C-alpha positions as CSV (number, residue, x, y, z in Angstrom):
1,M,0.0,0.0,0.0
2,E,1.2,3.5,-0.8
3,W,1.0,5.2,2.7
4,T,1.8,8.9,2.7
5,C,3.9,8.4,5.8
6,P,4.3,4.6,6.3
7,L,6.4,4.4,9.4
8,P,3.8,5.1,12.1
9,L,1.2,2.7,10.6
10,R,3.7,0.0,9.7
11,D,4.8,-0.1,13.3
12,Y,1.4,-1.8,13.9
13,P,0.6,-4.3,11.2
14,T,-2.8,-4.9,12.8
15,I,-5.5,-2.8,14.4
16,V,-5.0,-2.3,18.1
17,M,-7.3,-0.8,20.7
18,G,-5.3,2.4,20.6
19,H,-6.4,3.1,17.0
20,G,-9.9,3.8,18.4
21,A,-8.8,5.6,21.6
22,G,-8.7,9.2,20.2
23,G,-5.0,9.6,20.8
24,Q,-1.8,9.4,18.8
25,L,-2.6,6.2,17.0
26,S,-6.1,7.4,16.1
27,A,-4.6,10.6,14.7
28,E,-2.0,8.6,12.6
29,L,-4.7,6.4,11.2
30,T,-6.7,9.5,10.1
31,E,-3.7,11.4,8.8
32,H,-1.9,8.6,6.9
33,L,-4.8,6.4,5.7
34,F,-8.3,8.0,5.7
35,L,-7.4,11.6,4.8
36,P,-5.1,10.7,1.7
37,A,-7.8,8.3,0.4
38,F,-10.8,10.5,0.8
39,R,-9.2,14.0,0.5
40,N,-11.5,16.9,-0.1
41,P,-11.8,20.5,1.3
42,A,-14.5,19.7,3.8
43,L,-12.6,16.7,5.2
44,E,-9.3,18.4,5.4
45,A,-10.5,20.6,8.2
46,L,-10.5,17.4,10.4
47,T,-13.3,18.7,12.6
48,D,-16.1,16.6,14.2
49,A,-18.6,18.1,11.8
50,A,-18.2,19.1,8.2
51,V,-19.1,22.5,6.9
52,L,-20.9,22.1,3.5
53,P,-21.9,24.7,0.9
54,S,-25.6,25.4,0.4
55,L,-27.1,22.8,-1.7
56,G,-29.8,25.0,-3.3
57,G,-32.8,22.7,-2.9
58,P,-34.6,20.3,-0.6
59,L,-32.2,18.0,1.2
60,V,-32.5,14.2,1.0
61,F,-30.8,12.4,3.9
62,S,-30.2,8.6,4.3
63,T,-28.2,6.4,6.6
64,D,-27.1,2.7,6.4
65,A,-24.8,0.2,7.9
66,F,-22.8,-2.6,6.2
67,V,-21.7,-5.8,8.0
68,V,-21.1,-8.2,5.0
69,R,-19.1,-11.3,5.5
70,P,-16.6,-12.0,3.8
71,L,-15.3,-8.5,3.5
72,F,-14.2,-9.1,-0.1
73,F,-16.3,-11.1,-2.6
74,P,-16.4,-11.4,-6.4
75,G,-17.3,-8.0,-7.8
76,G,-16.9,-5.9,-4.7
77,S,-16.1,-5.5,-1.0
78,V,-17.6,-3.9,2.1
79,G,-16.0,-0.6,0.9
80,E,-17.9,-0.4,-2.4
81,L,-21.1,-1.5,-0.6
82,A,-20.8,1.3,1.9
83,V,-20.6,4.0,-0.8
84,N,-22.9,2.6,-3.4
85,G,-25.6,1.4,-1.0
86,T,-26.0,4.9,0.4
87,V,-25.7,6.6,-2.9
88,N,-28.4,4.4,-4.3
89,D,-30.8,5.1,-1.4
90,L,-30.5,8.8,-2.2
91,A,-31.0,8.2,-5.9
92,M,-34.2,6.2,-5.3
93,A,-35.6,9.2,-3.6
94,G,-34.9,11.3,-6.7
95,A,-31.8,13.0,-5.2
96,I,-28.5,14.0,-6.6
97,P,-26.0,12.4,-4.1
98,L,-23.3,14.8,-2.9
99,H,-21.8,14.0,0.5
100,L,-21.2,11.0,2.7
101,S,-20.0,10.4,6.2
102,A,-18.3,7.1,7.2
103,A,-18.0,5.5,10.6
104,F,-15.7,2.5,10.9
105,I,-16.1,-0.2,13.6
106,L,-12.9,-2.2,13.5
107,E,-12.0,-5.4,15.3
108,E,-8.8,-5.6,17.2
109,G,-6.4,-7.7,15.1
110,L,-7.7,-6.7,11.7
111,P,-4.6,-6.5,9.4
112,L,-3.9,-2.9,8.5
113,E,-3.3,-4.0,4.9
114,T,-6.9,-5.3,4.8
115,L,-8.2,-2.0,6.1
116,G,-6.1,-0.2,3.5
117,R,-7.6,-2.3,0.7
118,I,-11.1,-1.5,2.0
119,V,-10.5,2.2,2.2
120,A,-8.9,2.3,-1.3
121,R,-11.9,0.6,-2.8
122,M,-14.3,2.9,-0.9
123,A,-12.4,5.9,-2.2
124,E,-12.6,4.7,-5.8
125,A,-16.3,4.0,-5.4
126,A,-16.8,7.5,-4.1
127,R,-14.9,9.0,-7.1
128,R,-17.0,6.9,-9.5
129,A,-20.2,8.1,-7.9
130,G,-19.0,11.7,-7.7
131,V,-19.5,12.1,-4.0
132,H,-17.2,13.3,-1.2
133,I,-16.7,11.6,2.1
134,V,-16.6,14.7,4.3
135,T,-16.5,13.4,7.9
136,G,-16.3,10.2,9.8
137,D,-15.3,8.3,12.9
138,T,-13.3,5.2,13.9
139,K,-14.0,2.9,16.9
140,V,-12.2,-0.3,17.8
141,V,-13.8,-3.2,19.6
142,E,-12.0,-6.1,21.4
143,R,-10.9,-9.1,19.5
144,G,-13.8,-11.5,19.2
145,H,-16.4,-8.8,19.6
146,G,-16.6,-7.8,16.0
147,D,-16.1,-9.3,12.6
148,G,-13.2,-7.4,11.1
149,C,-14.8,-4.2,9.8
150,F,-18.3,-2.8,9.9
151,I,-19.0,0.5,8.2
152,A,-21.9,2.9,8.8
153,T,-22.5,5.6,6.2
154,T,-24.8,8.6,6.0
155,G,-25.5,10.4,2.8
156,V,-26.8,13.9,1.9
157,G,-28.1,15.0,-1.5
158,V,-30.4,17.5,-3.1
159,L,-33.8,16.6,-4.7
160,R,-34.0,16.9,-8.4
161,K,-36.4,19.6,-9.7
162,G,-39.9,18.4,-10.5
163,V,-39.4,15.0,-8.9
164,E,-42.1,13.6,-6.5
165,L,-41.8,9.9,-5.9
166,S,-44.0,7.9,-3.6
167,P,-45.5,4.4,-3.5
168,A,-48.8,6.1,-2.7
169,A,-48.8,7.4,-6.3
170,V,-49.0,3.9,-7.8
171,R,-52.2,3.2,-9.7
172,P,-53.8,0.1,-11.3
173,G,-52.4,-0.3,-14.8
174,D,-49.0,1.1,-14.0
175,V,-46.0,-0.8,-15.3
176,I,-43.2,-2.4,-13.3
177,L,-39.7,-2.1,-14.8
178,C,-36.5,-3.9,-13.6
179,S,-33.1,-2.6,-14.6
180,G,-31.4,-6.0,-15.1
181,Y,-30.5,-9.4,-13.8
182,V,-31.6,-10.0,-10.2
183,G,-29.9,-12.0,-7.4
184,D,-26.3,-11.5,-8.5
185,H,-25.0,-9.9,-5.3
186,G,-26.6,-12.3,-2.9
187,M,-25.4,-15.3,-4.8
188,A,-21.9,-13.9,-5.3
189,V,-21.5,-13.6,-1.5
190,M,-23.1,-16.9,-0.8
191,S,-21.0,-18.7,-3.3
192,V,-17.8,-17.6,-1.5
193,R,-19.3,-18.4,1.9
194,E,-20.5,-21.8,0.9
195,G,-17.5,-22.7,-1.3
196,L,-19.8,-23.2,-4.4
197,E,-18.1,-23.4,-7.8
198,F,-19.9,-22.8,-11.1
199,E,-18.7,-22.9,-14.7
200,T,-19.2,-19.1,-14.8
201,L,-18.1,-16.9,-11.9
202,I,-21.0,-15.1,-10.2
203,E,-20.1,-11.5,-9.5
204,S,-21.9,-8.9,-7.4
205,D,-23.7,-6.2,-9.3
206,C,-22.6,-3.6,-6.8
207,Q,-22.6,-0.2,-8.6
208,P,-24.0,3.3,-8.2
209,L,-27.4,3.9,-9.8
210,H,-27.8,7.7,-9.5
211,T,-27.1,8.3,-13.2
212,L,-29.5,5.5,-14.3
213,A,-32.1,7.1,-12.0
214,A,-31.4,10.4,-13.6
215,A,-32.0,8.9,-17.1
216,I,-35.4,7.5,-16.0
217,L,-36.3,10.9,-14.4
218,E,-35.6,12.9,-17.6
219,D,-39.4,12.8,-17.8
220,P,-40.3,12.7,-14.1
221,G,-44.1,13.1,-14.3
222,P,-45.0,9.5,-15.2
223,V,-42.5,7.9,-12.7
224,R,-44.4,6.9,-9.6
225,V,-41.6,5.3,-7.5
226,L,-38.1,3.9,-7.7
227,R,-36.7,1.2,-5.4
228,D,-33.4,-0.7,-5.1
229,P,-34.2,-4.2,-4.1
230,T,-31.4,-4.9,-1.6
231,R,-32.1,-7.0,1.6
232,G,-35.1,-9.2,1.0
233,G,-34.6,-8.9,-2.8
234,L,-37.3,-7.9,-5.3
235,A,-40.0,-9.5,-3.1
236,S,-39.4,-7.1,-0.2
237,A,-39.3,-4.0,-2.5
238,L,-42.5,-5.0,-4.3
239,H,-44.3,-5.8,-1.0
240,E,-43.3,-2.4,0.3
241,I,-44.8,-0.7,-2.7
242,A,-48.0,-2.8,-2.7
243,R,-48.5,-2.2,1.1
244,Q,-48.0,1.5,0.9
245,S,-50.1,2.0,-2.2
246,N,-52.8,-0.5,-1.4
247,V,-52.6,-1.7,-5.0
248,G,-51.9,-5.2,-6.1
249,L,-48.8,-6.0,-8.1
250,R,-48.4,-8.9,-10.5
251,V,-45.0,-10.1,-11.8
252,D,-44.5,-12.3,-14.8
253,E,-41.9,-14.9,-13.8
254,T,-40.9,-15.6,-17.4
255,A,-40.0,-11.9,-17.9
256,L,-37.8,-11.7,-14.8
257,P,-34.1,-11.5,-15.8
258,V,-32.2,-14.1,-13.8
259,R,-28.8,-15.4,-14.9
260,P,-28.7,-19.3,-15.4
261,E,-25.8,-19.6,-12.9
262,V,-27.8,-17.6,-10.3
263,R,-30.9,-19.6,-10.9
264,A,-28.8,-22.8,-10.5
265,A,-27.3,-21.6,-7.3
266,C,-30.7,-20.7,-5.9
267,E,-32.0,-24.1,-6.8
268,L,-29.0,-25.7,-5.1
269,L,-29.6,-23.7,-1.9
270,G,-33.4,-23.9,-2.0
271,L,-33.8,-20.1,-2.5
272,D,-36.1,-18.0,-4.6
273,P,-34.3,-15.4,-6.8
274,L,-37.0,-13.0,-5.9
275,H,-35.8,-13.1,-2.3
276,V,-32.1,-12.7,-3.1
277,A,-30.4,-9.3,-2.5
278,N,-29.1,-6.9,-5.2
279,E,-26.8,-4.0,-4.9
280,G,-26.9,-2.5,-8.4
281,K,-30.4,-2.9,-9.7
282,L,-33.5,-0.9,-9.4
283,I,-37.2,-1.2,-10.1
284,A,-39.4,1.6,-11.4
285,V,-43.1,1.8,-11.5
286,V,-44.3,4.2,-14.2
287,A,-47.5,5.2,-15.9
288,P,-48.5,2.8,-18.7
289,E,-48.3,5.4,-21.5
290,A,-44.6,6.2,-20.5
291,A,-43.4,2.6,-20.0
292,E,-41.8,2.0,-23.4
293,A,-40.0,5.4,-23.4
294,A,-38.7,4.8,-19.8
295,L,-37.6,1.3,-20.8
296,A,-35.7,2.7,-23.8
297,R,-33.9,5.3,-21.6
298,M,-32.9,2.5,-19.2
299,R,-31.5,0.3,-21.9
300,R,-29.4,3.2,-23.3
301,H,-27.6,3.4,-19.9
302,P,-24.9,0.8,-19.1
303,A,-26.5,-0.1,-15.8
304,G,-29.8,-0.7,-17.5
305,A,-28.8,-2.5,-20.6
306,D,-30.7,-5.6,-19.6
307,A,-33.8,-3.8,-18.4
308,A,-37.2,-5.4,-18.8
309,I,-40.9,-4.9,-18.1
310,I,-41.6,-7.5,-15.4
311,G,-45.2,-6.8,-14.3
312,L,-48.2,-4.5,-13.7
313,A,-50.1,-2.9,-10.9
314,T,-53.7,-4.2,-10.5
315,D,-56.8,-3.6,-8.5
316,A,-57.5,-7.3,-8.4
317,H,-55.7,-8.0,-5.0
318,P,-54.9,-4.8,-3.2
319,G,-51.7,-4.9,-1.1
320,V,-50.8,-8.4,-2.4
321,V,-47.9,-9.3,-4.7
322,A,-48.6,-12.2,-7.1
323,V,-46.4,-14.1,-9.5
324,R,-47.5,-15.6,-12.8
325,T,-45.4,-18.7,-13.3
326,A,-44.0,-20.3,-16.4
327,V,-46.9,-22.8,-16.5
328,S,-49.5,-19.9,-16.3
329,A,-50.4,-20.6,-12.7
330,T,-50.5,-17.8,-10.1
331,R,-48.8,-17.8,-6.7
332,V,-48.7,-15.3,-3.9
333,L,-45.2,-13.9,-3.4
334,N,-44.4,-13.9,0.3
335,M,-41.7,-11.9,2.0
336,I,-38.9,-13.8,3.7
337,F,-39.4,-14.6,7.4
338,G,-36.4,-14.4,9.6
339,E,-32.8,-14.8,8.3
340,Q,-32.5,-16.4,4.9
341,L,-29.3,-14.9,3.6
342,P,-27.1,-13.8,6.5
343,R,-24.7,-10.9,6.3
344,I,-24.8,-10.1,2.6
345,C,-24.7,-6.3,2.9
């Protein structure tokens, strides 16, 4: 790793309790690791609160925490998740993401090289998303009381002009769009954890979605709601919309984009792809007259190249999500109960 001043950090190859004590070791960790990686004018002040310029519009605010295990997986790491997850939460509200805070909960004994890799990936993800990490904190817990590295992030953005998104706006006849293949992230993490091997490597879809959301919102009027189906997968996101709108949703299973290797992994583990988490996909519910235009805008964007129409809103079963299967039967899509996929984000 290219430390700016390697000697103080290299004296301690692993995280020790002193790195979270607020003294010299904490200062060295901030000065020689976090600040060089995340450098920006607001962070350089190194105060407990960042002073930000006026954003010029309604603020959108979100917070999240990331406890994935393992810390690194095909297609990403806890660092990318921490940035992209919060950026995407802001984007789903119709915001332009601007600033993040980051709090690190580190376990005593975590190799400093591992933390350096996480921070480097996190910094690169922030650059890709065009956001600044402007403030943060570090705490260290005793060995055996954590799991390497947990990250909590908070994001601030400004609402795009003319955008009003709400599940309550969904009406019967509205069209459900999905930006691409579902289940990639959850199966990428599970394949590493369970030691599964497939002919094709399953990689996480972890990526920022704010520019894809912006493309969809070029014509904001017909767009009812955006959601990124993370924990609980597509099923949880659809249930949230159906419950809050009191409108039924019907999904066509044959239209749902699922990679063959993801489907095979789900069958092996007894999982439904609709319940598996994603970190780089979104669903959009739009007015029927605007569906084809919205789909075309999604497909022109790299993050939406495999977008598809997957279902409709209906007044037939208010508040219920149903799936039309490949054999033309209909089943009720339930939310997961309890822990199905542990520690995937």
